[in-house]
C-alpha positions in Angstrom: 75.4 79.4 89.6 77.5 80.0 87.1 81.0 80.4 87.5 81.5 83.8 86.4 79.5 84.6 89.6 81.2 82.2 91.4 84.9 83.9 90.7 83.8 87.7 91.0 82.6 86.8 95.1 85.3 84.2 95.7 87.5 86.2 94.4 86.2 89.7 96.0 86.2 87.9 99.4 90.1 86.6 99.1 91.6 89.7 98.6 91.6 90.0 102.6 94.5 87.1 103.0 98.4 88.7 102.0 100.1 86.0 103.0 101.9 84.9 100.1 105.0 85.7 98.0 107.7 84.8 96.3 107.7 81.0 96.7 111.7 79.9 96.5 110.5 76.7 95.1 112.6 75.5 92.6 109.3 72.8 91.5 110.9 72.7 87.1 108.6 71.8 84.2 108.7 68.2 83.3 107.8 66.8 79.7 104.2 67.6 78.8 103.4 69.2 81.4 102.3 73.5 81.2 103.6 75.9 84.1 107.3 76.1 85.7 108.2 77.9 89.4 111.4 77.4 89.3 113.1 80.4 87.0 111.9 83.5 89.8 108.8 82.1 91.5 105.4 83.2 91.6 104.0 86.2 94.0 100.2 87.8 93.7 102.6 91.8 94.2 106.6 92.3 93.9 108.8 89.3 93.6 112.6 90.2 95.7 113.9 92.0 92.4 111.0 94.3 91.9 108.3 92.5 89.1 104.8 92.6 89.8 103.6 89.2 88.6 100.7 87.4 89.2 98.6 84.6 90.2 95.0 83.3 90.4 94.0 84.5 94.3 90.5 83.3 95.5 88.5 81.0 98.1 87.7 77.7 97.7 84.7 78.5 99.7 83.3 81.5 101.9 80.8 79.7 103.3 82.1 79.3 107.2 81.0 77.7 109.9 83.0 80.1 111.9 81.6 83.8 113.5 84.7 85.9 113.7 83.9 89.6 114.5 86.8 91.0 112.1 85.9 88.9 109.3 83.3 89.7 106.0 82.9 85.9 105.5 81.9 85.2 109.3 78.7 82.6 109.8 76.1 85.6 110.6 77.4 88.8 107.6 74.9 88.6 105.4 76.8 88.3 102.0 76.0 86.4 99.6 77.9 82.9 99.0 79.9 80.4 96.6 81.8 77.4 96.5 83.6 75.8 93.7 83.9 72.1 93.1 87.2 70.5 92.5 87.1 70.1 89.3 85.5 74.0 88.3 88.8 75.1 90.6 91.5 72.7 88.0 89.5 74.5 85.1 89.9 77.8 86.3 93.5 78.1 87.1 94.7 76.1 83.9 92.2 78.6 81.1 93.5 81.4 82.9 97.1 80.3 82.6 96.8 79.1 79.1 95.8 82.9 78.9 98.6 83.9 80.3 96.2 85.4 82.9 98.2 83.8 85.8 101.3 82.5 86.4 100.2 80.3 90.0 97.4 80.3 91.8 96.7 80.8 95.6 93.9 79.0 96.9 92.6 79.4 100.8 89.0 79.2 102.2 86.7 79.8 104.4 85.5 76.7 106.8 82.3 74.8 105.2 81.1 71.8 107.6 84.4 71.4 109.4 87.8 72.0 109.0 88.7 68.9 107.3 86.4 68.4 104.7 87.4 72.1 103.2 90.7 70.2 103.7 89.6 67.5 101.5 88.6 69.6 99.3 91.3 71.8 99.0 93.6 68.6 98.6 91.0 67.1 95.6 92.1 70.4 93.4 95.3 70.8 93.8 95.6 66.4 93.3 93.9 67.4 89.9 95.5 70.2 88.6 98.6 67.9 89.4 98.1 64.4 88.4 95.4 65.3 86.2 96.3 68.4 84.4 100.0 68.1 84.6 100.0 72.0 86.2 104.0 72.2 87.4 103.3 76.1 88.2 103.7 77.2 92.2 100.6 76.9 93.9 100.0 78.3 97.6 97.6 76.9 99.4 96.5 77.5 103.1 96.4 75.3 105.3 92.9 74.9 107.7 93.3 75.2 111.2 92.0 71.6 113.2 92.4 69.5 109.8 94.0 66.4 110.4 97.9 66.0 109.9 96.8 62.9 107.0 95.5 65.4 105.3 97.5 68.4 105.7 100.8 65.8 104.9 99.1 64.7 101.9 98.2 67.9 100.5 102.1 69.4 101.3 103.3 66.8 98.8 101.5 69.2 95.8 102.2 72.9 96.6 105.2 74.4 97.3 104.6 76.6 99.8 101.8 76.7 102.4 100.0 79.4 105.3 98.3 78.5 108.4 96.7 82.4 109.1 97.1 83.2 113.4 95.5 86.6 112.4 95.1 87.8 116.1 98.3 87.9 118.0 97.3 86.9 122.0 94.5 84.1 123.3 92.7 87.4 124.8 92.1 88.5 120.9 91.0 85.0 119.3 88.6 85.0 122.8 87.1 88.2 122.4 86.9 87.8 118.1 87.0 84.6 117.1 85.9 82.1 120.4 85.9 79.5 118.2 89.6 79.2 117.0 91.9 78.4 120.0 95.9 79.0 118.9 96.4 75.7 120.2 94.7 74.8 116.7 96.8 77.0 114.6 100.1 76.6 115.9 99.7 72.5 115.9 99.3 72.5 112.2 102.5 75.5 111.8 104.6 72.1 113.7 103.2 69.9 111.9 104.9 71.3 108.4 107.9 72.4 110.2 108.5 68.7 111.2 107.3 67.7 107.6 109.9 70.1 105.6 112.8 68.8 108.0 112.3 65.5 107.2 111.6 66.0 104.3 114.8 67.9 103.6 116.6 64.7 105.2 114.9 62.2 102.8 116.5 64.7 99.5 119.8 64.2 100.9 119.9 60.1 100.4 117.5 60.1 98.3 117.1 62.3 95.2 113.6 60.6 94.2 111.7 61.8 97.0 108.8 63.9 96.9 108.7 67.3 98.1 107.0 68.3 101.2 106.1 72.4 101.0 109.4 73.2 99.0 108.6 76.7 99.5 107.9 76.9 103.1 105.4 77.9 105.6 103.7 81.8 106.0 101.2 83.1 108.4 99.1 86.8 108.0 98.6 88.4 111.6 95.4 91.3 111.6 97.2 94.7 112.7 94.6 96.8 114.4 91.4 94.6 115.3 92.5 94.9 118.9 94.4 96.0 121.3 97.5 94.6 121.6 100.3 96.8 120.7 103.2 96.4 118.5 105.4 94.8 121.0 103.6 91.9 121.6 103.1 91.8 118.0 106.4 91.7 117.1 107.6 89.4 120.3 105.0 86.8 118.7 106.7 87.3 114.8 110.0 86.6 116.6 109.1 83.3 118.3 107.6 82.0 115.0 110.2 83.1 113.1 112.8 80.5 115.4 110.4 78.1 116.4 108.5 77.7 113.6 111.3 78.9 110.7 109.4 80.5 108.9 109.5 82.6 105.8 107.4 85.4 106.0 104.6 87.5 108.4 102.5 88.8 106.8 101.1 91.7 108.4 97.5 93.1 107.6 95.7 96.7 108.4 92.4 96.1 110.0 90.1 97.2 107.5 86.5 98.1 108.7 84.0 95.8 107.0 81.4 94.7 109.8 80.5 96.6 112.7 81.1 95.4 116.5 81.2 96.7 120.2 84.3 94.0 120.4 85.8 96.1 117.1 87.9 99.6 117.0 85.4 102.6 115.5 88.0 103.6 112.5 87.2 104.8 109.0 90.7 104.5 107.5 92.8 100.5 108.4 96.3 101.4 110.1 98.3 101.4 106.6 101.3 103.1 108.2 101.8 101.4 111.4 101.2 97.8 108.6 104.2 99.4 106.8 106.0 100.3 109.9 105.9 97.0 111.2 107.2 95.4 108.1 110.3 97.7 108.0 111.1 96.1 111.5 109.7 92.6 110.3 113.0 93.3 107.9 115.0 94.5 110.4 114.9 91.1 112.7 114.9 89.0 109.5 118.6 90.6 107.9 119.9 93.0 110.2 120.5 91.8 113.4 118.2 93.1 115.5 116.4 91.4 118.2 112.5 92.6 119.3 113.4 94.1 122.6 115.8 96.4 121.0 113.4 98.5 118.8 110.4 98.3 121.9 109.8 98.5 125.0 107.5 97.9 127.9 108.0 102.5 127.6 107.9 102.7 124.1 105.2 99.3 123.0 104.8 100.9 119.5 106.2 102.1 116.6 107.1 105.9 116.0 104.5 106.2 112.8 107.0 109.3 111.3 110.2 107.7 111.8 110.9 104.1 110.4 111.8 101.5 113.3 115.7 101.9 112.8 116.1 105.4 112.8 113.8 105.7 115.6 116.6 103.1 117.3 119.9 105.5 116.7 117.6 108.3 118.0 117.4 106.0 121.6 121.0 104.5 121.4 123.4 107.7 120.0 126.0 106.6 122.3 126.5 104.0 119.6 127.3 107.2 117.5 129.2 108.4 115.2 130.1 105.0 113.9 133.6 105.6 110.8 132.7 103.7 108.2 136.4 103.0 107.4 136.2 101.2 110.5 133.1 100.0 111.9 132.6 95.9 111.1 129.3 95.0 108.8 126.9 94.5 111.9 127.6 97.9 113.4 127.2 99.4 109.3 123.9 97.4 109.1 122.6 99.9 112.2 123.1 102.7 110.3 119.9 104.4 109.7 120.6 104.8 105.4 122.9 101.9 105.2 121.1 98.7 103.8 122.3 95.4 103.3 123.2 95.9 100.1 124.9 98.9 101.0 127.1 97.8 103.4 128.4 94.8 102.0 129.5 97.6 99.2 130.6 99.5 101.9 133.3 96.5 103.2 134.2 95.7 99.2 135.5 99.6 98.2 136.8 100.1 101.2 139.5 97.1 100.8 141.3 99.1 98.1 141.0 102.6 99.4 139.6 105.0 102.4 136.3 106.4 101.5 134.8 109.9 101.7 131.6 110.6 101.7 131.4 111.2 98.5 132.3 108.0 97.2 129.1 106.9 99.7 127.0 108.2 97.8 128.1 106.8 94.2 127.8 103.3 96.6 123.7 103.8 97.1 124.0 104.8 101.0 121.3 107.7 101.9 122.7 110.3 103.1 120.4 112.4 104.9 119.7 109.4 107.2 123.3 107.8 107.4 125.3 111.8 107.9 123.7 112.2 111.4 125.5 109.1 112.5 128.7 108.0 110.8 132.1 110.6 109.9 134.5 109.2 107.0 137.9 109.6 107.4 137.4 110.7 111.0 135.1 113.4 109.9 131.3 114.7 110.2 129.3 115.1 106.6 130.0 118.7 105.5 127.8 120.8 106.2 127.4 124.1 108.4 126.8 121.9 111.4 125.7 118.7 112.7 123.4 118.3 115.4 124.3 115.3 118.0 120.9 115.8 120.5 118.1 112.5 119.6 115.7 116.2 119.7 117.7 117.8 116.7 118.2 115.2 114.8 115.0 114.2 114.3 113.9 117.5 114.0 116.0 117.9 110.7 115.0 114.0 110.1 111.5 114.4 109.7 112.0 118.6 108.1 113.6 116.6 105.4 111.0 114.4 104.7 108.6 116.9 104.6 107.1 116.9 108.4 107.5 120.3 110.0 107.3 120.1 113.6 106.8 123.8 115.5 106.2 124.0 119.1 105.6 120.7 120.3 103.2 120.2 117.2 103.3 117.6 114.0 102.4 119.8 110.9 102.5 116.3 109.0 103.4 116.4 105.2 100.2 115.7 102.5 101.7 111.7 102.5 101.5 111.6 106.4 98.2 113.2 106.4 97.0 109.6 103.7 99.4 107.0 105.4 98.4 105.0 102.4 100.1 107.3 100.1 102.7 107.6 102.3 103.6 104.1 102.2 103.1 103.6 99.0 106.0 106.3 98.7 108.7 104.4 101.6 107.4 100.9 99.4 110.8 100.0 98.0 112.2 99.5 101.3 109.3 96.4 101.8 110.6 95.2 98.6 114.9 95.7 99.0 114.9 95.6 103.3 117.1 99.1 102.5 116.3 100.3 105.5 
C-alpha cells in the first residue's frame, strides 16, 4: 500500500476524535529548527480569538484488537486497514509543514497488538520529529489506556498536550459497548499525567533547564448519545474530571451511527444540538461559577434543547431576579442570561464612572433580548410595553425571538431547530468566546 492510500484511510479514521484544541503550550523554536507552538498554539478548528488554523490529524494505525460496538475501527468491522511506520509519519508531518498545509500534529491510534506496543510506536514517531527532524511545532498525542507509565512519561517529554479518551460516561456503558476496556485502565494514565505535570511545574521553579512534560495539559473526549446516560451524569463526570485531574478541556462528540448493533441506538442523525448544549454547560462550569447540581437535577436530568442552559437555569430561579446592573457583583452578573465574562467585566469598569442605562448596555455588548427579562437599570425594567415576570411567558418570548414558535403546547420549530447542526453553527460563537 502506498503512502497516499494510507493517508486517505488513516485521516478518515481519525475524524471521529475531537479531543484537541488550542494548545496553551509555550514551546518556542530554536536555532536550526522549524515550527513554533509558542505564538498562538495550534488547533484543528479555532483558536480562542476565533482564527481557524490547521493540523495534521491522523491515526497511526486503524488496526485494532478491541471490538468496541460504537467504533468504526472495531476489530469485527470490515474496513480497509493501514498503518504508518514512525519514519513515514515523521516525514509526512515535516513535508506537510514545509508546504504550509499544517501548523502541527494531532496523533491518535487504534490499539495494535497491545497498548504498550502501540504507545511505543507513537513515542518513536514524536521522538523522531523532535530529535531528528528538529520539529518544534505543536504536537498533541493520545495516550493509550493500559500502556506502561514509563512509556507515557517518556512520550510526555516530546509533546505539548496529551488526551486520554474516556468516551463512554459510565462503567455500565463500557461493559455494554466496550467490554475490553475498563474505567481503571482509562483513569490510571490520567492520574499519572496529572502527577507528572505537577511535578514538572515544581521542577521548573527550581531548575530553569528542567525538561518539559505535557506543557499544554491534558484533555479527554466523551461520546454523547451512544448510551442511555443522561446529561446530568455526563456533566457530573466532566465536573469531577476538571476537579480531580485538572483537565484543560472535556470534549463532547455526538454519536455518529457508523455501525449497527442491538445495543446501539437506532438514530439517523447524530445528536448535535444535545452536544452543543453540553458545550454551553461546560463553559458555565469552567468560567461562570456554576456547578452541575444547579444546572440539572434528578427531576430535570437533561437539558432543554430549545433553551441554552443559563436561560433555563434563570427561569427555574426567578426568585434571584431582577438583578440591578449598577449594584450586582461580578458573579451575579455572570448568572444573567445575555451577559458573558467579557461583558460582565465591561459593566464593572463602566459603572465606576457613570450610572448605566439600557442604551449603555447595548454599547457594552450585552445581549438585551435575553438580559432584559432578568435585569433592571436605575431601578427600572427594559422600556417596552410590558415585561413578563413569570417563567412561562418569559420562555415563550425568548423562544419567539429565536424564531421558535409555541402554540397551545405544540412547539413549531424553526428551520434552524429542524436541522440542529445548523442551529449549533448559528450559536457556535458561544463555544469559542464563552459569552452566554
